[in-house]
N, C-alpha and C positions, 0 to 999 in steps of 0.2 A: 477400456477406452477405445472406442471405434470411431473412425471418420473424424480425425482431428481437423478442424477447420482453420483455426488461426492460433498464432503464438504472439504473446506480447510481454513486455517487461516494464516494471515500474520500480522506482527507487525513492527512498526517503531516508535521510541521515546515512547510516551504514547498512541499511536493510535493502535487500534486492528480492523482488517477487517476480516470478515467471508464471504466466497463465497459459494453459492449454485449453482451448475451447472445442467442445464437441457437441454434436446433436444430442439432446436429452430432454430432461423435464425440469431444469432450473436448480439443480443441486450445486452447492459450492463446497468443495473439499480443499482444505488447506493442510499440507503435509500429512496426508492420509487420515485426517480427522475432519469431522464436520465443523462448520464455522462456529456453531454454538459450543462445541467441545473445545475448540482452539482458543476462543476468546471467552471462556467461561468466567463469569464474575466481572467481566470488563465490558459492560454494556455500552459505555461511551465509545470505546475503541471498535466494538463490533459495528456500531452505527456509523462510525467514520469509514470503516472498511467497505460497508455496503452502500454508501451514499451514491455511487455511480449507478447502482441497480435500479434506483427510483426514477432515473431519467427516461428509460426506454421500456415499453411494455413487452417487447419481443424477447427479453432475456429469459423468460420462462420456458422457451423451447431449446435452451442450450444448457449444457453442464460445464462448470468451470473448475478445472483442476489446477490448484495453485501450489507452487513450491516456493517457500519463502525462507531466507536464511540471513544471518547477520543482524546486528543491532539489537534493540530491545523491543518489547511488545508495542510501544507507541510508534516507533519507526516502522515496524513491520505492518501495522495497521495502515499507515500512510502509504507504504509501498504497495500493499494489496489494493488500496483505493486507486492509486495511480495506474497500476497495471490493468485493473478491471475497466477503468475509463478508456484506456487505450484499446482494449479488446472490444469494447462496445463500439468504439469509433470504427474499428475494422469491420465489424458486423453491420453497422448501420451508419453510413456516412452523413445522413441527414440529422443525426443527433449531435453533430459537432458544435453548433451554436449553443445548445442547451448545456453541453459539457463545459464549454468555454465560460458560459455565464456563471456556472457554479465553481469555476476555477479548478476543475478536476484534471485538466490535461497539462497544467503547468508543473514542471518539476520543481519541487521545493529544494533549493540548493543550499539551505542553511546546514552547516555541519558543526561539530564540536570543535572549538578552538584548541589548538595544541598547547601543551604545557611548555612554558618557557624555562630555560635554565636559571637557577638561582631564585626560583619562586616555588611556593608550594603547589600552585595551580596555574591556570592560564593567566589570570589577571590579579589574583590574590597575592599580597605581599606578606612577608614575615613582619612581626610586630617591631616597630621602630622604637629604639631606646636612646634618649639623649645622653644619659649618664650610665 
């Protein structure tokens, strides 16, 4: 990894993705694996993660090294998408309106609701018995 240009962070649920951008030829590495290997069999999540790459044509001249941790695969795909969108914004300021239009720069703040005491889950209740 030579000549790191930009760093950006993206979050979704409990997942955090950090992107390092360097000059290259358009490869995307997630946790030392190719994106095809990391999201193997999960084409929907791979498509979600790569959605920001369709906005700008200049991404083919950069390599993206992503470190993602926490959460599940769905949250990680959303975090990767968010961090790539932020990195593209750093690289090309003119793509901001297109990224905003696709709602890729907005942090999705929805989190899992906590479990309450006296209940089996956050909202579920134990079966009520009259007698």
